[in-house]
ZALUM-684978 format. One record per residue (C-alpha): x, y, z; residue number from 1. Coordinates in steps of 0.02 Angstrom, whole numbers, plus 32768, in hexadecimal, padded with zeros to 4 digits. Example, Ala and Ser with C-alpha at 12.3 -4.5 7.8 and 13.67 -1.06 7.14 Angstrom:
residues 2
east, north, up, drenlo
8267, 7F1F, 8186, 1
82AC, 7FCB, 8165, 2
This chain:
residues 404
east, north, up, drenlo
AEC5, 9A19, 5872, 1
AF50, 9A64, 58D6, 2
AF94, 9A15, 596B, 3
AF3A, 9A6D, 59EA, 4
AE89, 9A58, 599D, 5
AEBB, 9996, 599C, 6
AEEE, 99A8, 5A53, 7
AE56, 99F8, 5A7E, 8
ADF8, 996C, 5A1F, 9
AE56, 98DF, 5A75, 10
AE36, 992C, 5B23, 11
AD72, 9924, 5B0A, 12
AD8A, 985D, 5AE7, 13
ADEE, 982F, 5B7D, 14
AE23, 986C, 5C24, 15
AEC4, 98C4, 5C24, 16
AF54, 9872, 5C67, 17
AFC6, 98ED, 5CDB, 18
B07A, 9903, 5D1E, 19
B087, 9968, 5DB7, 20
B12D, 99C4, 5DB8, 21
B15E, 99EC, 5E69, 22
B212, 9A50, 5E60, 23
B267, 9A36, 5F18, 24
B2F2, 9A91, 5F72, 25
B30E, 9A30, 6012, 26
B24B, 99FE, 603D, 27
B26C, 9954, 606A, 28
B1F4, 996E, 6101, 29
B154, 999A, 6089, 30
B161, 9906, 6014, 31
B107, 9890, 6069, 32
B06D, 98F9, 608B, 33
B07F, 9944, 5FDD, 34
B083, 9894, 5F74, 35
AFEF, 9851, 5FF8, 36
AF8B, 98E0, 5FCA, 37
AFB4, 9908, 5F17, 38
AF84, 983D, 5F07, 39
AEDF, 985C, 5F61, 40
AEB7, 98EE, 5EEE, 41
AED6, 989C, 5E4B, 42
AE91, 97E9, 5E78, 43
AE51, 9797, 5DEE, 44
AEA5, 97F5, 5D5D, 45
AF43, 97B6, 5D06, 46
AFCF, 982F, 5D61, 47
B07C, 982D, 5DA6, 48
B0DA, 989D, 5E1E, 49
B18B, 98DB, 5DDB, 50
B204, 9935, 5E53, 51
B291, 999A, 5E0E, 52
B2FC, 99BB, 5EA9, 53
B398, 9A1F, 5EB5, 54
B39D, 99FE, 5F86, 55
B423, 99DE, 5FF3, 56
B3C2, 9995, 6076, 57
B395, 98E7, 603C, 58
B2F6, 991A, 5FEA, 59
B310, 98A9, 5F42, 60
B325, 9808, 5FD2, 61
B28A, 9831, 6022, 62
B235, 983F, 5F62, 63
B276, 9785, 5F46, 64
B245, 9746, 5FF8, 65
B194, 9795, 5FF1, 66
B180, 9750, 5F2D, 67
B192, 969A, 5F66, 68
B0EA, 969C, 5FC1, 69
B07E, 9730, 5F63, 70
AFE1, 971F, 5F15, 71
B01C, 976C, 5E89, 72
B0C1, 9768, 5E19, 73
B13D, 97DE, 5E59, 74
B1E8, 980B, 5E12, 75
B277, 9868, 5E36, 76
B302, 98C4, 5DD4, 77
B391, 9907, 5E46, 78
B3F8, 999F, 5DE5, 79
B4A3, 99BC, 5E14, 80
B4AD, 9A66, 5DC4, 81
B40D, 9AC4, 5DD9, 82
B427, 9B21, 5D38, 83
B38A, 9BA7, 5D34, 84
B357, 9B8A, 5DDC, 85
B2AE, 9B67, 5DFB, 86
B267, 9B8A, 5D4D, 87
B2F8, 9B2A, 5D05, 88
B2C0, 9A92, 5D72, 89
B1FD, 9AAA, 5D2C, 90
B244, 9AA0, 5C81, 91
B2A2, 9A10, 5C9C, 92
B207, 99BA, 5CEC, 93
B199, 99EB, 5C43, 94
B21B, 999F, 5BDC, 95
B220, 9904, 5C4D, 96
B166, 98E5, 5C71, 97
B11B, 9849, 5C3F, 98
B06D, 98B4, 5C0D, 99
B056, 9952, 5BAD, 100
AFDC, 999E, 5C1E, 101
B054, 99CF, 5CAF, 102
B025, 9A2A, 5D5A, 103
B0C9, 9A95, 5DA4, 104
B0B4, 9AA6, 5E6C, 105
B116, 9AD5, 5EFD, 106
B15F, 9A4C, 5F6B, 107
B148, 9AA8, 6006, 108
B085, 9A85, 601B, 109
B041, 9B3B, 5FFF, 110
AFFC, 9AFA, 5F6D, 111
AF6E, 9A9F, 5FA4, 112
AF67, 99FE, 5F37, 113
AEBD, 99EA, 5F4B, 114
AEA7, 9A6F, 5EBF, 115
AEE2, 99F6, 5E34, 116
AE49, 99AA, 5E03, 117
AE06, 9A6A, 5DDE, 118
AE8F, 9A8D, 5D80, 119
AE81, 99F5, 5D0B, 120
ADCA, 9A11, 5CFF, 121
ADE6, 9AC0, 5CC3, 122
AE5B, 9A90, 5C3E, 123
ADFB, 9A01, 5C0B, 124
AD78, 9A8B, 5BCD, 125
ADE5, 9A98, 5B35, 126
AE01, 9B57, 5B26, 127
AE9E, 9B6F, 5B87, 128
AF53, 9B3A, 5B7E, 129
AF81, 9B7E, 5C2F, 130
AF17, 9B77, 5CCE, 131
AF51, 9BD0, 5D5B, 132
AF30, 9BCC, 5E16, 133
AF0E, 9C7D, 5E48, 134
AEFF, 9CD5, 5EE2, 135
AEAD, 9D76, 5EA7, 136
AE1A, 9D2F, 5E4A, 137
AD70, 9D08, 5EA7, 138
AD88, 9C86, 5F34, 139
AE3A, 9C95, 5F2D, 140
AEB3, 9CCD, 5FC8, 141
AF62, 9D12, 5FD7, 142
AF6C, 9CF6, 60A8, 143
AFFE, 9C7C, 608E, 144
B074, 9D11, 604F, 145
B08E, 9D45, 610E, 146
B0E0, 9DE8, 612B, 147
B0A2, 9E8A, 60DB, 148
B14A, 9EAE, 60AC, 149
B142, 9E0D, 6036, 150
B096, 9E31, 6000, 151
B0D8, 9ED7, 5FE0, 152
B178, 9EB0, 5F76, 153
B111, 9E1F, 5F0E, 154
B082, 9EB1, 5EEC, 155
B107, 9F2B, 5EA5, 156
B157, 9E95, 5E47, 157
B0BC, 9E63, 5DF5, 158
B077, 9F04, 5DCE, 159
B12F, 9F34, 5D73, 160
B124, 9E8D, 5D1C, 161
B064, 9EA6, 5CDA, 162
B0A4, 9F60, 5CAD, 163
B133, 9F1C, 5C3D, 164
B0C9, 9E86, 5BE1, 165
B00A, 9ED2, 5BE5, 166
AFE3, 9E72, 5B4D, 167
B01E, 9DBF, 5B84, 168
AFE9, 9DD3, 5C2E, 169
AF3F, 9E2F, 5C27, 170
AED9, 9D97, 5C3A, 171
AF4A, 9D5F, 5CD7, 172
AF27, 9D9A, 5D82, 173
AFB4, 9D30, 5DD3, 174
B03E, 9D30, 5D47, 175
B0BF, 9CF3, 5DC7, 176
B063, 9C6E, 5E24, 177
B0C4, 9BC8, 5E33, 178
B024, 9B6A, 5E2D, 179
AFF1, 9B3F, 5D78, 180
AFB8, 9AC0, 5CF4, 181
B00E, 9ADC, 5C56, 182
AFFD, 9A5B, 5BB3, 183
B0A3, 9A46, 5B72, 184
B073, 9A30, 5AB1, 185
B049, 9ADF, 5AB3, 186
B0FE, 9B1C, 5AF3, 187
B1A8, 9B23, 5A96, 188
B1FE, 9AE4, 5B2E, 189
B2AF, 9AFF, 5AD3, 190
B274, 9BB3, 5AC8, 191
B264, 9BCD, 5B79, 192
B2FF, 9C24, 5BDB, 193
B2CA, 9C21, 5C88, 194
B31F, 9C71, 5D1B, 195
B2F4, 9C6C, 5DD1, 196
B241, 9C4F, 5E08, 197
B1CC, 9C99, 5D9B, 198
B1A5, 9C0D, 5D15, 199
B0F6, 9C2E, 5CED, 200
B135, 9CE4, 5CBA, 201
B1B7, 9C95, 5C49, 202
B12A, 9C2B, 5BFA, 203
B09B, 9CAD, 5BE4, 204
B127, 9D3A, 5B96, 205
B181, 9CB5, 5B1D, 206
B0DC, 9C5E, 5AE5, 207
B042, 9C71, 5A9A, 208
AFD7, 9C19, 5B16, 209
AF24, 9C34, 5B49, 210
AF08, 9C48, 5C15, 211
AE8E, 9C1D, 5C80, 212
AE7E, 9C25, 5D46, 213
AE3D, 9BDF, 5DD6, 214
AE34, 9C1F, 5E88, 215
AEBF, 9BDE, 5F07, 216
AED2, 9BF4, 5FC6, 217
AF85, 9C0A, 5FD4, 218
AFBE, 9BA2, 607E, 219
B028, 9BB9, 60F7, 220
B0DD, 9B6A, 60ED, 221
B0F5, 9AC1, 6149, 222
B19B, 9AB1, 614C, 223
B248, 9AF9, 611C, 224
B254, 9BAE, 60F4, 225
B22C, 9C11, 605D, 226
B29B, 9C23, 5FC3, 227
B27F, 9CD5, 5FA7, 228
B31A, 9D42, 5FC4, 229
B372, 9DEC, 5F90, 230
B3D0, 9D73, 5F0E, 231
B345, 9D27, 5EC2, 232
B2E6, 9DD4, 5EC4, 233
B388, 9E10, 5E58, 234
B374, 9D83, 5DF0, 235
B2AC, 9D96, 5DD1, 236
B2F6, 9E60, 5D9C, 237
B368, 9E13, 5D2C, 238
B2F9, 9D9D, 5CD2, 239
B269, 9E1D, 5CB7, 240
B2E1, 9E93, 5C79, 241
B323, 9E08, 5BFA, 242
B269, 9DD8, 5BC7, 243
B244, 9E89, 5BA2, 244
B2A6, 9F2B, 5BD5, 245
B28A, 9F79, 5B28, 246
B1EF, 9FBF, 5B50, 247
B22E, A013, 5BF8, 248
B2CF, A040, 5BB4, 249
B28D, A0A4, 5B23, 250
B20A, A0F3, 5BA4, 251
B29A, A139, 5C11, 252
B2F6, A174, 5B6F, 253
B26E, A1DD, 5B40, 254
B249, A215, 5BE5, 255
B313, A259, 5BEF, 256
B2FD, A2A3, 5B41, 257
B260, A2EC, 5B79, 258
B2AB, A334, 5C16, 259
B336, A37D, 5BB2, 260
B2C0, A3D8, 5B3A, 261
B25F, A416, 5BE7, 262
B305, A471, 5C19, 263
B324, A49C, 5B64, 264
B27C, A4E5, 5B4B, 265
B27A, A544, 5BE7, 266
B31C, A591, 5BD7, 267
B2FB, A5E5, 5B24, 268
B25F, A627, 5B68, 269
B2A6, A673, 5C08, 270
B334, A6AE, 5B8F, 271
B2A9, A708, 5B29, 272
B264, A75C, 5BCA, 273
B1D6, A6EE, 5C03, 274
B1BC, A6D5, 5CBA, 275
B213, A629, 5CF7, 276
B16D, A5FA, 5D35, 277
B114, A608, 5C8D, 278
B1B4, A5AF, 5C35, 279
B1B6, A52D, 5CB1, 280
B0E4, A512, 5C8E, 281
B106, A50F, 5BC9, 282
B1A5, A4A7, 5BD3, 283
B145, A428, 5C35, 284
B0A9, A41F, 5BC0, 285
B108, A40C, 5B1A, 286
B179, A377, 5B5B, 287
B0DA, A31E, 5B9F, 288
B09A, A331, 5AFA, 289
B13A, A2FF, 5A9A, 290
B149, A26F, 5B12, 291
B0A8, A237, 5AEB, 292
B0D1, A23C, 5A3C, 293
B173, A1E2, 5A46, 294
B122, A15C, 5AAC, 295
B092, A130, 5A30, 296
B113, A119, 59B8, 297
B1A1, A0B7, 59F9, 298
B15B, A07A, 5AB0, 299
B0B0, A048, 5AA7, 300
B0A3, A02A, 59E0, 301
B075, 9F85, 59F9, 302
AFE1, 9F98, 5A85, 303
AF8A, A027, 5A1E, 304
AF18, 9FC7, 59A8, 305
AEC5, 9F6F, 5A4C, 306
AECD, A003, 5AAB, 307
AE4A, A0A9, 5AB1, 308
AE50, A127, 5A2C, 309
AEED, A1A4, 5A1C, 310
AE87, A238, 5A6A, 311
AE54, A1D2, 5AFE, 312
AEF3, A186, 5B1A, 313
AF40, A243, 5B05, 314
AEBC, A282, 5B80, 315
AEFE, A1FE, 5BFF, 316
AFBC, A214, 5BEF, 317
AF9D, A2D2, 5BEF, 318
AF45, A2E2, 5C8A, 319
AFAA, A25A, 5CEC, 320
B04E, A2A9, 5CC4, 321
B001, A35B, 5CFF, 322
AFCA, A302, 5DAA, 323
B06C, A2AB, 5DC3, 324
B0D2, A357, 5DA4, 325
B05A, A3BC, 5E1A, 326
B067, A335, 5EA4, 327
B128, A309, 5E83, 328
B168, A3C2, 5EAB, 329
B112, A3D3, 5F58, 330
B143, A32C, 5F8A, 331
B1F9, A35B, 5F56, 332
B1F9, A3EB, 5FBE, 333
B1A7, A392, 6058, 334
B237, A2FE, 6050, 335
B2BA, A3A7, 6054, 336
B261, A3EA, 60E6, 337
B22E, A35D, 6141, 338
B2C7, A2D2, 611B, 339
B33C, A36E, 611F, 340
B38D, A31E, 6070, 341
B3D4, A388, 5FE1, 342
B360, A3D1, 5F65, 343
B3D1, A36D, 5EE2, 344
B3B5, A2C8, 5F38, 345
B300, A2E9, 5F4A, 346
B2D2, A315, 5E93, 347
B335, A278, 5E5F, 348
B2D3, A1FF, 5ECC, 349
B230, A24D, 5EA2, 350
B253, A239, 5DE2, 351
B28A, A185, 5DF9, 352
B1CB, A16B, 5E55, 353
B178, A1D2, 5DCB, 354
B1C9, A171, 5D3E, 355
B18B, A0D4, 5D7F, 356
B0E1, A122, 5D9C, 357
B0D9, A164, 5CEE, 358
B115, A0CE, 5C95, 359
B099, A05E, 5D03, 360
B00E, A0CC, 5CF0, 361
B025, A0DB, 5C26, 362
B038, A018, 5C14, 363
AFA1, 9FE0, 5C8D, 364
AF3A, A071, 5C68, 365
AF55, A0DF, 5BD4, 366
AF73, A044, 5B65, 367
AEFC, 9FC6, 5BBD, 368
AEA7, 9F5A, 5B45, 369
ADEA, 9FA5, 5B28, 370
AD49, 9F52, 5B1C, 371
AD26, 9F0E, 5A69, 372
AC77, 9F03, 5A1C, 373
AC65, 9E6D, 59B5, 374
ABB3, 9E33, 5960, 375
AB67, 9EAC, 59D2, 376
ABAA, 9E60, 5A7A, 377
AC27, 9EA4, 5AF1, 378
ACC6, 9E5D, 5AF3, 379
AD2C, 9E75, 5B91, 380
ADF2, 9E73, 5B76, 381
ADEE, 9E07, 5C0F, 382
AD8A, 9D76, 5C64, 383
ADA3, 9DCB, 5D02, 384
AD19, 9E59, 5CE2, 385
AD42, 9EBA, 5D91, 386
AE08, 9EC7, 5D49, 387
ADB5, 9F35, 5CB5, 388
AD43, 9F8F, 5D25, 389
ADC1, 9FDD, 5D84, 390
AE5E, 9FE6, 5D23, 391
AE59, A0A7, 5D1F, 392
AE99, A0A4, 5DD1, 393
AF21, A027, 5DA9, 394
AEA1, 9FAB, 5DEB, 395
AEC5, 9F2B, 5E6C, 396
AEB0, 9EA3, 5DFA, 397
AF31, 9ED7, 5D81, 398
AFAB, 9EDF, 5E02, 399
AF90, 9E4F, 5E65, 400
B02F, 9E0A, 5EBA, 401
B094, 9D75, 5E96, 402
B0F8, 9CEE, 5EF2, 403
B1A1, 9D52, 5F08, 404
């Protein structure tokens, strides 16, 4: 019996003890209420709260004050050097927790402590190593994200993330949520290399874990200010690149080779006397086919086994690239005429947008996991069947925003 099976058997015999890990940065005014609500939510269960603090406002002193009269064991660890940012704080909490079942939540009260029993109950079913609180499953709500700009940035970040890790993240609607339960026995803590905010992303990408989700209403911030910033955004992009930059870079390289080939074919055909319009069409179609073959071999080879058949993949790729080309050129012309910018700059901007659109479409749609038939029953590739139903349109479930 392996350690996972033994852990599941043990959970069926006794209620799980829980450590709630709360990374804090200048959250002093939230400590007392967070402890009280958490203690109330976990009443009757063996549990503790562990604060990992990087503050300069006396948060750790407030933790110690509240701990003296709390109805639940409360500990605090103050870090002099916040190595790894919030993610590093969470890993330290996982290492120092008294219990194997750990729940990570923010200290700003946007993550409702009242959801803790539901996270634990879902984990006690025994079929998940991670239970994430998601705003994007039935009953969830993302209202606490605030401004439309923040929502848009988060949407784009999660879209890109899921495209880069379609296999690891296809069961997750909210892979960058900061509120989740994890059984640390399923993790290699020494193998985690967190940077910045997105520790769940790190866990899901680097670990072979089973994930389940429960709906969460993301609350409004009570005290303090958001820690999101341009610097954190840059850290997130850099971390994402470190986790898996190879796939996108290969896609870009093949696109560059295709562009060179396109120009070469067009030059050769026009030199042979063919009208430039027909030469452009033939060059474009030839490079679309060539790019697809190279992407199959070098970029998305690890996804082909679970995706649709090769001809279905080719049809989807071929159709999208032709539609993209038909749309991109008029848009480029509109930019030149409306914005009065040079055609070279307009072309460059349109190509950058087209690159990301092609990559995201191929990762999320062309190579999306297909439905499998097992023992005459249809098995969906995700527990969220709504995501599968609309994946052809780069569906909203797949691209749900995180908490950037």
